[in-house]
Every structure is written in structure tokens, then in C-alpha cells.
C-alpha positions in Angstrom: -46.1 11.9 -10.7 -45.9 13.1 -7.0 -49.3 14.5 -6.0 -50.5 15.8 -2.8 -54.2 15.2 -1.9 -55.7 18.5 -0.1 -59.0 19.4 1.6 -60.6 19.5 4.6 -60.0 16.8 6.9 -63.6 16.1 7.6 -63.4 14.2 4.1 -61.0 11.2 4.9 -63.2 8.8 3.2 -63.2 10.5 0.1 -59.6 11.3 0.3 -58.5 7.7 0.7 -60.8 6.6 -2.1 -58.9 9.3 -4.5 -55.6 8.1 -3.4 -56.4 4.5 -4.2 -57.3 5.2 -7.6 -54.4 7.2 -8.5 -52.0 4.8 -6.8 -53.2 2.5 -9.5 -52.5 4.6 -12.1 -49.0 4.7 -11.0 -48.8 8.0 -9.1 -46.8 8.6 -5.8 -49.5 9.9 -3.7 -49.3 12.2 -0.4 -52.2 12.2 1.9 -52.3 15.0 4.7 -50.6 13.4 7.5 -53.7 14.2 10.0 -55.3 11.3 8.5 -52.2 9.1 9.2 -50.9 10.4 12.4 -54.4 10.7 13.7 -55.7 7.5 12.3 -58.6 9.6 10.9 -61.0 7.2 8.9 -64.3 9.5 9.5 -65.9 12.8 9.7 -66.3 11.7 13.4 -62.6 11.2 13.9 -61.8 14.7 12.5 -64.4 16.4 14.7 -62.8 14.6 17.7 -59.3 15.7 16.6 -60.4 19.4 16.2 -61.9 19.3 19.5 -59.0 18.4 21.8 -57.5 21.0 23.6 -54.3 21.3 21.8 -55.6 21.1 18.5 -55.4 24.8 17.6 -51.9 25.7 19.4 -49.9 22.7 18.7 -51.5 20.1 16.3 -52.5 22.3 13.6 -49.4 24.3 13.3 -47.5 21.0 12.9 -49.6 19.5 10.3 -50.0 22.6 8.4 -46.4 22.8 8.1 -45.8 19.5 7.2 -48.3 19.6 4.6 -46.9 22.8 2.9 -43.6 21.3 2.9 -44.9 18.0 0.9 -46.7 20.3 -1.5 -43.4 22.3 -2.3 -42.2 18.8 -3.4 -45.0 17.8 -5.5 -45.9 17.9 -9.3 -49.2 18.5 -8.7 -52.1 18.5 -5.9 -56.0 17.3 -6.4 -58.1 19.1 -4.0 -61.0 17.2 -2.3 -63.7 19.6 -2.3 -66.8 17.4 -1.3 -70.3 19.0 0.3 -69.5 20.3 3.9 -72.1 22.2 6.2 -74.2 22.5 3.5 -71.9 24.2 1.3 -71.4 22.3 -2.2 -67.8 22.4 -3.3 -66.4 23.3 0.0 -62.9 25.0 -0.1 -62.2 26.6 3.5 -59.2 29.0 4.1 -56.8 26.0 4.9 -57.5 24.4 1.6 -57.4 27.9 -0.5 -53.9 28.5 1.3 -52.6 24.9 0.0 -53.8 26.0 -3.7 -52.2 29.5 -3.4 -48.8 28.1 -2.0 -48.5 25.3 -4.8 -49.2 28.0 -7.5 -46.6 30.2 -5.6 -44.1 27.8 -5.2 -43.7 26.7 -9.0 -46.7 27.7 -11.3 -45.1 26.5 -14.7 -44.9 22.8 -13.0 -47.8 22.5 -10.9 -51.2 21.2 -12.1 -54.3 21.4 -10.1 -57.6 19.5 -10.0 -60.1 19.0 -7.9 -62.5 16.1 -7.5 -65.6 17.8 -8.1 -65.8 21.1 -10.2 -63.1 23.2 -10.8 -59.5 22.9 -12.1 -56.8 25.6 -11.0 -54.1 25.9 -13.7 -50.6 27.6 -14.1 -52.1 30.7 -16.2 -53.9 31.6 -12.8 -57.5 31.2 -14.4 -60.4 29.2 -12.6 -62.8 27.8 -14.9 -65.5 24.9 -14.8 -64.2 21.7 -15.9 -65.1 20.4 -19.6 -63.7 18.5 -22.3 -61.9 21.2 -24.4 -60.8 22.7 -20.9 -59.0 19.6 -20.1 -57.2 19.3 -23.6 -56.0 23.0 -23.3 -54.4 22.1 -19.8 -52.7 18.8 -19.9 -52.1 18.9 -23.4 -53.9 16.7 -26.3 -56.5 15.6 -23.8 -54.0 14.1 -21.3 -54.9 14.7 -17.8 -55.1 13.4 -14.4 -57.6 10.4 -14.5 -59.6 10.2 -11.4 
């Protein structure tokens, strides 16, 4: 399965951890391009990138368009929604737009899973993760094992 990892670039360590776990299970994983192009390995690296003078005008639009293209060509997204600025399970505006893009592109074919609390799935319902809920989404208990 081709899976795109989404979320704030403030979580590069967590994203890379999830990437490793999913690759071990045979999935094709796509990280946000910013992690690779700008060698983001920590929250501090992300902060420095965001403080650069050309981030909003030049860098962010390029990275967003490229990531949206990856989402359009994926089977699933995994949203990394760790704590940010004291907010548990943080999902910001850019991440929310990634979720909605995946849903819009092919809701029947995309499955959505976040690392900490929520699943988003093709009947456009947001609900807390439970074993029964996982069985209903992925069929017979089959789900992405993170």
C-alpha cells in the first residue's frame, strides 16, 4: 500500500519513526518532502526553516503542492497528530487540508489513520478508535498496524 505521512513538520522524529514501522510491514511510504529537502530531523530544524525569509512566499507553496500531488497518488494517509504548543492531538490548518484533499480525491479508496486518537474514513465520519470501530473500517479486523 502506498501511504503518505501527513502532519506538522514540527514532528519529524515521530514521522520517521512511523515511516520505519510501516516500511517493515512492506508499505511504500512517502514523507513530507520538506523533511528530505531541508533535512528536518528535529523540531528545532523545523522552526529554523519556518523562520527563513522565503518560507511563506516560496518554500511553503512548493512543498504543499508537491505533498498534495503525493496524496492524490496514494492509497492512504497517516496523520501524525502529536502534542504541539500544549495542544494534545494537534491537527493544524495545513494537515486538515491534507485530510480533506485525500477524502475529496477518492473517498472510496482512501483509508485514514492518525497516530494517536482519531480515524477518518470514507463515510465521512470522525470517531474515537476502538477495536470494533477498526473492524468496521478495515474489514474483519484488518487495519494499518503502526
